[in-house]
ChimeraX commands (.cxc) that place a marker at each C-alpha (Angstrom):
marker #1 position -23.52,9.74,-23.59 radius 0.5
marker #1 position -22.44,11.04,-20.18 radius 0.5
marker #1 position -24.47,10.12,-17.15 radius 0.5
marker #1 position -25.83,13.11,-15.24 radius 0.5
marker #1 position -24.25,12.39,-11.86 radius 0.5
marker #1 position -25.26,14.92,-9.24 radius 0.5
marker #1 position -23.00,16.39,-6.64 radius 0.5
marker #1 position -24.85,16.78,-3.36 radius 0.5
marker #1 position -23.76,18.80,-0.32 radius 0.5
marker #1 position -25.19,20.36,2.85 radius 0.5
marker #1 position -26.74,23.18,0.80 radius 0.5
marker #1 position -29.32,20.60,-0.34 radius 0.5
marker #1 position -30.19,19.31,3.15 radius 0.5
marker #1 position -33.07,16.96,2.25 radius 0.5
marker #1 position -31.07,15.16,-0.46 radius 0.5
marker #1 position -27.83,15.25,1.53 radius 0.5
marker #1 position -29.25,13.75,4.73 radius 0.5
marker #1 position -31.29,11.18,2.77 radius 0.5
marker #1 position -28.07,10.04,1.07 radius 0.5
marker #1 position -26.26,9.91,4.42 radius 0.5
marker #1 position -29.09,7.81,5.90 radius 0.5
marker #1 position -29.10,5.47,2.89 radius 0.5
marker #1 position -25.31,5.06,2.98 radius 0.5
marker #1 position -25.33,4.38,6.73 radius 0.5
marker #1 position -28.16,1.83,6.31 radius 0.5
marker #1 position -26.27,0.17,3.45 radius 0.5
marker #1 position -23.09,-0.06,5.54 radius 0.5
marker #1 position -24.99,-1.40,8.57 radius 0.5
marker #1 position -26.71,-4.13,6.52 radius 0.5
marker #1 position -23.82,-5.15,4.26 radius 0.5
marker #1 position -21.69,-8.06,5.37 radius 0.5
marker #1 position -18.57,-6.81,3.58 radius 0.5
marker #1 position -19.16,-3.51,1.84 radius 0.5
marker #1 position -16.60,-2.76,-0.86 radius 0.5
marker #1 position -15.06,0.65,-0.58 radius 0.5
marker #1 position -11.84,2.49,-1.22 radius 0.5
marker #1 position -10.33,5.33,0.78 radius 0.5
marker #1 position -7.91,7.90,-0.57 radius 0.5
marker #1 position -6.48,10.81,1.44 radius 0.5
marker #1 position -4.82,13.82,-0.15 radius 0.5
marker #1 position -2.90,16.26,2.02 radius 0.5
marker #1 position -2.79,19.60,0.25 radius 0.5
marker #1 position 0.51,21.50,0.63 radius 0.5
marker #1 position 0.30,23.98,3.48 radius 0.5
marker #1 position 0.10,27.66,2.62 radius 0.5
marker #1 position 1.85,30.21,4.83 radius 0.5
marker #1 position 1.20,33.79,3.66 radius 0.5
marker #1 position 2.54,36.98,5.15 radius 0.5
marker #1 position -0.30,39.42,5.82 radius 0.5
marker #1 position 1.56,42.55,4.68 radius 0.5
marker #1 position 0.02,43.29,1.31 radius 0.5
marker #1 position -2.62,40.63,0.68 radius 0.5
marker #1 position -6.37,40.86,0.42 radius 0.5
marker #1 position -7.19,38.09,2.89 radius 0.5
marker #1 position -10.73,37.46,1.61 radius 0.5
marker #1 position -9.56,37.24,-2.02 radius 0.5
marker #1 position -6.62,35.03,-1.10 radius 0.5
marker #1 position -8.85,32.55,0.81 radius 0.5
marker #1 position -11.41,32.50,-2.02 radius 0.5
marker #1 position -8.66,31.68,-4.54 radius 0.5
marker #1 position -7.18,29.05,-2.24 radius 0.5
marker #1 position -10.57,27.34,-1.77 radius 0.5
marker #1 position -11.31,27.53,-5.51 radius 0.5
marker #1 position -7.96,25.90,-6.30 radius 0.5
marker #1 position -8.69,22.96,-3.97 radius 0.5
marker #1 position -10.64,21.33,-6.81 radius 0.5
marker #1 position -7.38,20.30,-8.49 radius 0.5
marker #1 position -6.64,18.11,-5.44 radius 0.5
marker #1 position -9.99,16.30,-5.56 radius 0.5
marker #1 position -9.56,12.84,-7.04 radius 0.5
marker #1 position -12.25,11.91,-9.56 radius 0.5
marker #1 position -10.25,9.00,-10.96 radius 0.5
marker #1 position -11.75,5.58,-10.58 radius 0.5
marker #1 position -15.28,6.80,-11.25 radius 0.5
marker #1 position -17.09,4.99,-14.07 radius 0.5
marker #1 position -16.35,6.35,-17.53 radius 0.5
marker #1 position -19.98,7.40,-18.10 radius 0.5
marker #1 position -19.76,9.87,-15.19 radius 0.5
marker #1 position -19.51,13.50,-16.30 radius 0.5
marker #1 position -16.33,14.38,-14.40 radius 0.5
marker #1 position -16.17,17.86,-15.98 radius 0.5
marker #1 position -19.60,18.73,-14.62 radius 0.5
marker #1 position -18.69,17.42,-11.16 radius 0.5
marker #1 position -15.41,19.36,-11.19 radius 0.5
marker #1 position -17.23,22.57,-12.23 radius 0.5
marker #1 position -19.80,22.11,-9.43 radius 0.5
marker #1 position -16.99,21.45,-6.94 radius 0.5
marker #1 position -15.14,24.62,-8.00 radius 0.5
marker #1 position -18.25,26.68,-7.34 radius 0.5
marker #1 position -19.00,25.00,-4.00 radius 0.5
marker #1 position -15.41,25.04,-2.74 radius 0.5
marker #1 position -14.90,28.72,-3.52 radius 0.5
marker #1 position -18.08,29.64,-1.67 radius 0.5
marker #1 position -17.60,27.30,1.28 radius 0.5
marker #1 position -16.71,30.32,3.41 radius 0.5
marker #1 position -18.66,33.52,2.85 radius 0.5
marker #1 position -16.89,36.86,2.81 radius 0.5
marker #1 position -18.63,37.70,6.09 radius 0.5
marker #1 position -17.49,34.41,7.69 radius 0.5
marker #1 position -13.89,35.09,6.61 radius 0.5
marker #1 position -14.05,38.60,8.07 radius 0.5
marker #1 position -15.75,37.53,11.32 radius 0.5
marker #1 position -13.73,34.38,12.01 radius 0.5
marker #1 position -10.30,35.18,10.56 radius 0.5
marker #1 position -9.63,38.69,9.24 radius 0.5
marker #1 position -11.04,40.78,12.11 radius 0.5
marker #1 position -9.32,38.77,14.83 radius 0.5
marker #1 position -5.78,39.41,16.01 radius 0.5
marker #1 position -5.31,35.68,16.58 radius 0.5
marker #1 position -7.56,33.21,14.79 radius 0.5
marker #1 position -7.86,29.46,14.62 radius 0.5
marker #1 position -10.81,28.46,12.48 radius 0.5
marker #1 position -11.74,25.12,10.93 radius 0.5
marker #1 position -14.15,24.31,8.13 radius 0.5
marker #1 position -15.29,20.84,7.11 radius 0.5
marker #1 position -17.30,20.38,3.92 radius 0.5
marker #1 position -18.81,17.13,2.64 radius 0.5
marker #1 position -19.88,16.31,-0.89 radius 0.5
marker #1 position -21.48,13.15,-2.23 radius 0.5
marker #1 position -21.11,12.08,-5.85 radius 0.5
marker #1 position -24.14,9.93,-6.64 radius 0.5
marker #1 position -23.95,7.27,-9.32 radius 0.5
marker #1 position -26.11,4.27,-10.22 radius 0.5
marker #1 position -23.88,1.72,-8.46 radius 0.5
marker #1 position -21.46,3.80,-6.41 radius 0.5
marker #1 position -21.27,6.68,-3.94 radius 0.5
marker #1 position -18.17,8.81,-3.45 radius 0.5
marker #1 position -18.05,10.89,-0.28 radius 0.5
marker #1 position -15.56,13.74,-0.49 radius 0.5
marker #1 position -14.60,15.42,2.79 radius 0.5
marker #1 position -12.59,18.65,2.69 radius 0.5
marker #1 position -11.15,19.66,6.08 radius 0.5
marker #1 position -9.36,22.99,6.30 radius 0.5
marker #1 position -7.76,24.79,9.23 radius 0.5
marker #1 position -7.07,28.51,9.00 radius 0.5
marker #1 position -4.62,29.86,11.61 radius 0.5
marker #1 position -3.77,33.54,11.74 radius 0.5
marker #1 position -1.44,35.45,14.00 radius 0.5
marker #1 position -0.36,39.09,13.79 radius 0.5
marker #1 position 1.88,38.58,10.76 radius 0.5
marker #1 position 0.82,35.51,8.80 radius 0.5
marker #1 position -1.94,33.15,7.77 radius 0.5
marker #1 position -1.40,29.39,7.74 radius 0.5
marker #1 position -3.86,27.18,5.82 radius 0.5
marker #1 position -3.76,23.38,6.00 radius 0.5
marker #1 position -6.19,21.09,4.16 radius 0.5
marker #1 position -6.79,17.36,3.87 radius 0.5
marker #1 position -9.20,15.84,1.37 radius 0.5
marker #1 position -10.61,12.36,1.96 radius 0.5
marker #1 position -12.36,10.35,-0.76 radius 0.5
marker #1 position -14.41,7.32,0.29 radius 0.5
marker #1 position -15.93,5.39,-2.59 radius 0.5
marker #1 position -18.54,2.69,-2.04 radius 0.5
marker #1 position -18.39,0.22,-4.90 radius 0.5
marker #1 position -21.26,-2.00,-6.08 radius 0.5
marker #1 position -23.60,0.23,-4.10 radius 0.5
marker #1 position -27.29,-0.61,-4.08 radius 0.5
marker #1 position -29.50,1.96,-2.33 radius 0.5
marker #1 position -31.56,0.39,0.43 radius 0.5
marker #1 position -35.29,0.01,-0.07 radius 0.5
marker #1 position -37.76,2.16,1.82 radius 0.5
marker #1 position -38.58,-0.86,4.01 radius 0.5
marker #1 position -34.89,-1.31,4.87 radius 0.5
marker #1 position -34.65,2.36,5.86 radius 0.5
marker #1 position -37.60,1.96,8.23 radius 0.5
marker #1 position -36.23,-1.21,9.84 radius 0.5
marker link #1:1,2 radius 0.2
marker link #1:2,3 radius 0.2
marker link #1:3,4 radius 0.2
marker link #1:4,5 radius 0.2
marker link #1:5,6 radius 0.2
marker link #1:6,7 radius 0.2
marker link #1:7,8 radius 0.2
marker link #1:8,9 radius 0.2
marker link #1:9,10 radius 0.2
marker link #1:10,11 radius 0.2
marker link #1:11,12 radius 0.2
marker link #1:12,13 radius 0.2
marker link #1:13,14 radius 0.2
marker link #1:14,15 radius 0.2
marker link #1:15,16 radius 0.2
marker link #1:16,17 radius 0.2
marker link #1:17,18 radius 0.2
marker link #1:18,19 radius 0.2
marker link #1:19,20 radius 0.2
marker link #1:20,21 radius 0.2
marker link #1:21,22 radius 0.2
marker link #1:22,23 radius 0.2
marker link #1:23,24 radius 0.2
marker link #1:24,25 radius 0.2
marker link #1:25,26 radius 0.2
marker link #1:26,27 radius 0.2
marker link #1:27,28 radius 0.2
marker link #1:28,29 radius 0.2
marker link #1:29,30 radius 0.2
marker link #1:30,31 radius 0.2
marker link #1:31,32 radius 0.2
marker link #1:32,33 radius 0.2
marker link #1:33,34 radius 0.2
marker link #1:34,35 radius 0.2
marker link #1:35,36 radius 0.2
marker link #1:36,37 radius 0.2
marker link #1:37,38 radius 0.2
marker link #1:38,39 radius 0.2
marker link #1:39,40 radius 0.2
marker link #1:40,41 radius 0.2
marker link #1:41,42 radius 0.2
marker link #1:42,43 radius 0.2
marker link #1:43,44 radius 0.2
marker link #1:44,45 radius 0.2
marker link #1:45,46 radius 0.2
marker link #1:46,47 radius 0.2
marker link #1:47,48 radius 0.2
marker link #1:48,49 radius 0.2
marker link #1:49,50 radius 0.2
marker link #1:50,51 radius 0.2
marker link #1:51,52 radius 0.2
marker link #1:52,53 radius 0.2
marker link #1:53,54 radius 0.2
marker link #1:54,55 radius 0.2
marker link #1:55,56 radius 0.2
marker link #1:56,57 radius 0.2
marker link #1:57,58 radius 0.2
marker link #1:58,59 radius 0.2
marker link #1:59,60 radius 0.2
marker link #1:60,61 radius 0.2
marker link #1:61,62 radius 0.2
marker link #1:62,63 radius 0.2
marker link #1:63,64 radius 0.2
marker link #1:64,65 radius 0.2
marker link #1:65,66 radius 0.2
marker link #1:66,67 radius 0.2
marker link #1:67,68 radius 0.2
marker link #1:68,69 radius 0.2
marker link #1:69,70 radius 0.2
marker link #1:70,71 radius 0.2
marker link #1:71,72 radius 0.2
marker link #1:72,73 radius 0.2
marker link #1:73,74 radius 0.2
marker link #1:74,75 radius 0.2
marker link #1:75,76 radius 0.2
marker link #1:76,77 radius 0.2
marker link #1:77,78 radius 0.2
marker link #1:78,79 radius 0.2
marker link #1:79,80 radius 0.2
marker link #1:80,81 radius 0.2
marker link #1:81,82 radius 0.2
marker link #1:82,83 radius 0.2
marker link #1:83,84 radius 0.2
marker link #1:84,85 radius 0.2
marker link #1:85,86 radius 0.2
marker link #1:86,87 radius 0.2
marker link #1:87,88 radius 0.2
marker link #1:88,89 radius 0.2
marker link #1:89,90 radius 0.2
marker link #1:90,91 radius 0.2
marker link #1:91,92 radius 0.2
marker link #1:92,93 radius 0.2
marker link #1:93,94 radius 0.2
marker link #1:94,95 radius 0.2
marker link #1:95,96 radius 0.2
marker link #1:96,97 radius 0.2
marker link #1:97,98 radius 0.2
marker link #1:98,99 radius 0.2
marker link #1:99,100 radius 0.2
marker link #1:100,101 radius 0.2
marker link #1:101,102 radius 0.2
marker link #1:102,103 radius 0.2
marker link #1:103,104 radius 0.2
marker link #1:104,105 radius 0.2
marker link #1:105,106 radius 0.2
marker link #1:106,107 radius 0.2
marker link #1:107,108 radius 0.2
marker link #1:108,109 radius 0.2
marker link #1:109,110 radius 0.2
marker link #1:110,111 radius 0.2
marker link #1:111,112 radius 0.2
marker link #1:112,113 radius 0.2
marker link #1:113,114 radius 0.2
marker link #1:114,115 radius 0.2
marker link #1:115,116 radius 0.2
marker link #1:116,117 radius 0.2
marker link #1:117,118 radius 0.2
marker link #1:118,119 radius 0.2
marker link #1:119,120 radius 0.2
marker link #1:120,121 radius 0.2
marker link #1:121,122 radius 0.2
marker link #1:122,123 radius 0.2
marker link #1:123,124 radius 0.2
marker link #1:124,125 radius 0.2
marker link #1:125,126 radius 0.2
marker link #1:126,127 radius 0.2
marker link #1:127,128 radius 0.2
marker link #1:128,129 radius 0.2
marker link #1:129,130 radius 0.2
marker link #1:130,131 radius 0.2
marker link #1:131,132 radius 0.2
marker link #1:132,133 radius 0.2
marker link #1:133,134 radius 0.2
marker link #1:134,135 radius 0.2
marker link #1:135,136 radius 0.2
marker link #1:136,137 radius 0.2
marker link #1:137,138 radius 0.2
marker link #1:138,139 radius 0.2
marker link #1:139,140 radius 0.2
marker link #1:140,141 radius 0.2
marker link #1:141,142 radius 0.2
marker link #1:142,143 radius 0.2
marker link #1:143,144 radius 0.2
marker link #1:144,145 radius 0.2
marker link #1:145,146 radius 0.2
marker link #1:146,147 radius 0.2
marker link #1:147,148 radius 0.2
marker link #1:148,149 radius 0.2
marker link #1:149,150 radius 0.2
marker link #1:150,151 radius 0.2
marker link #1:151,152 radius 0.2
marker link #1:152,153 radius 0.2
marker link #1:153,154 radius 0.2
marker link #1:154,155 radius 0.2
marker link #1:155,156 radius 0.2
marker link #1:156,157 radius 0.2
marker link #1:157,158 radius 0.2
marker link #1:158,159 radius 0.2
marker link #1:159,160 radius 0.2
marker link #1:160,161 radius 0.2
marker link #1:161,162 radius 0.2
marker link #1:162,163 radius 0.2
marker link #1:163,164 radius 0.2
marker link #1:164,165 radius 0.2
marker link #1:165,166 radius 0.2
view
């Protein structure tokens, strides 16, 4: 039976910031926390602006980022399909149509960055996924560069309420 492992991001601020506080407390109090770090550099996209729908192209690009997110190494009872489906939805919507128009499409020259963080919560681990994307547009082309960082805390034990207050 698959474990229901939630994916938390900034759209759930209370849960997200509680997790961040707990992770920071855990790291501060642990003598030698066990963690792994994996960085994926997504191939850069350079599109000519002639005949493309910029909003649609960026939505598709963001949606396709999920294939570059590494879910390997998570315990077998974790529902990776559910996490991947949630990530697809969140990644595609990480920039609204209005934000794309205001920050990229309607500007002659644009340099816009977006950083999104996601936390995969499991019983004895936390995986923090950071997606950093830079969108650069000039008069003729759009350049998109993305790096995805995965930090996995192993043998994680959430701090007690008393430890959080200390």
